[in-house]
C-alpha positions, 0 to 999 in steps of 0.5 A: 556566574552572573555573566554565565546566566546572562549569556544563557538567558540571551541564547534562550531568548534568541531560541524563542525568537527563532520560531523555525528552530523552536518548532524543530526542537520541540514540536517535530519530535512530538510529531514523530513520537505520535506518528510512530505510536500510531504505526506501532498500534496498527502493526500490533493490531491495536486501535488508534486514532479515530476508531478501530483499525481498518481491515485489509482492503481486497477485491473479490470476484465470484466466478462460480456463482453457486449457492456455496460460493455466494455463501462463502463470499458473504462469510468473507464480507462479514469478516472483521479482518477484511474490507471486501469490494465485489467486482464482476470480472477479474480485469476490473478487480485486477485494475484496482489492485494494480492502482494500489487501491486494494491490497489483493484480489480474491477469485472464487473460480468455477467449480468451487461449489462442486468441490465444496460438496465433499470435504473428504474425497477429491481436491478441496474447494480452491480460491485464488489470490493475486496480491500487490507485489509491494504488500507481501505482508498483507498477502500472508495475512490474507492467506491465513484469514482465508484458511480460517474462514474456510475451516469455519465454513467446514465446521458449520457444515456439520450442523446442516445434517441434510447437507452432510448426508448429501455430501456423503452421498456425492462423495460416495458416488465420486469414490465409486466412479474412481477406478484408480482407488486401491481396494483397501482404501476404497473399503475404508472410505466407504465405511467412513462415508456410510457412517456420516449418515448415522452421524447426521442422525445422532446430531439431530437427536442430540440437537447439536448447535453450530457453536458446539461444533466450532468449540470442538475439533470437528474437521481436524485433519482435513484440508478445508480450503486451498489458497492458490497464488496467481500473478497480478502482473503480466511480467510475472506470468511467463509472457515477459521477463521476470520482475526484479525484486529491486523494482519494488524499492527503486521508486522509493529511492528515486523519490528520496534522491529527488527530495534531496535535490529539492531541499538543496536548491531551497536552502541555496536560495535562502543562502543567496538571500542571507549572503547578499547574492540576491541583492547583487542579482537584483542590481543586475539586468535580470528580473525576479521572474528570471531569477526564480525561473533559473533556479527552477530550471536548475532544480528541474534538470537536477531532479531529472538527472538524479532519477535517470542516474538511479534508473540506469543503475537499477537497469544495469546492476539490478535488472529493473526493467520498466514496463513502459519507458514512455510512461516512465519518462512522463512520470519522471517529468511530472515528479520533477515538476512537482518537487520544483514547486515544493522547492520554491515553497521550502525556500520561503519557510525559513529566514536562516539556512539552519531554520530553512534546512531543519524545517524543510527536511522536517516537511519532506520527511513528514511527506515521506512518512505519510506517503509510503516513503518510509512506512508501508502504506498498508499500515498508514491506511489502517489509521483514518486520519493518516490515510487522509494525510497520505492522499495529499502527500506528493510522495505517495503520488510520485511513488505511484506514478513511477511504480505504475510505469516500472512494474504496475503496468499502468495504462495512459488512463491510469497514469493520468490521475497521479500525473495531474495531482503532481502537476497541480501540487507543483504549480500551486506550491511554486505559485505560493512560494514565488508570491511570498518570495517576491513580497519578502524581497520587496519588503 
């Protein structure tokens, strides 16, 4: 028994000496638990982290410009469920949604105020929504929120007795001008609209407040607002081929393939060091720079091959057609260069294959978690400190660059930022990893 205890103590001491293994066993599971706890809180609508859960970030354009449309926009700006940013044109609002900076665009079209003069005759006031195709869950929530505040706006109108009388008069005029209304329907509506003036007098006499109206069923049975979905992307509006639903998922798949290649080459460099291959290479007539350059080139070629293979399969089997093949090629090269740098850095974080593999994959999985490779960014962005981590994750910028060329319809100017970030991360990571590697080898 004493021998068994001694052997166990020996293994425990070895474990404590292996900082990489210790991290992977104890601290990484804790990170997982905390991360998914925050995500669960975000998905359930609860608070978490540094404050309340963030609202849905949307762009809004008021093309009507009437008092009614301005009041509706102000109502949405005060809504706790929404984070509104105003834009002067559809193109400007559409651009920030295309770039992934906003979940959707709301357009209050011309005629909103005119239609809103009557909730009972004619079509209801209409708003248009163009959502990021990768954020369909938020689109559904946004439609529900708009209907909620449309109903609230309708209920509020019952406390404005002057507006009620004006609306009734406008509806009566519309009814009288409509020769297609059946006589019996016309008679019934005339009686109903005529009674609204009497209702306004009664509300004035009873001193009914807005809170009283909101707590009642006023307006029940009428459609307060019509939410119309409009396409965000040119390929979905009839001017081009229909976008394949697999175009949303293939960028993430490509990134996972590239990360696998980077992890594999990083571990192979550690294997060459531990098995003595690096010593034999150093005795050969090659420099350390040439050794690292060869490893980097092999990793770069492999990541390109992975991306191209997946894109060809996506095109032939699933109809994934990039909007800009040229920009897609640029994006793939930048992503590959970034993860070559990441590979170099991963190769120096562990002294054994086991620790390098564990910590390397742990780092890549964390990048994927906060960068949108595992959890939709709509939930990441609801937690402030995770949103900050997401902005420094190369996975986020990699996915954005590939999506920009495949289905987001990026212009060269829009592609510039993610590509610059990727090249910067790749160069910095490679320089740091190569420096540590060379110092370790000299030691």
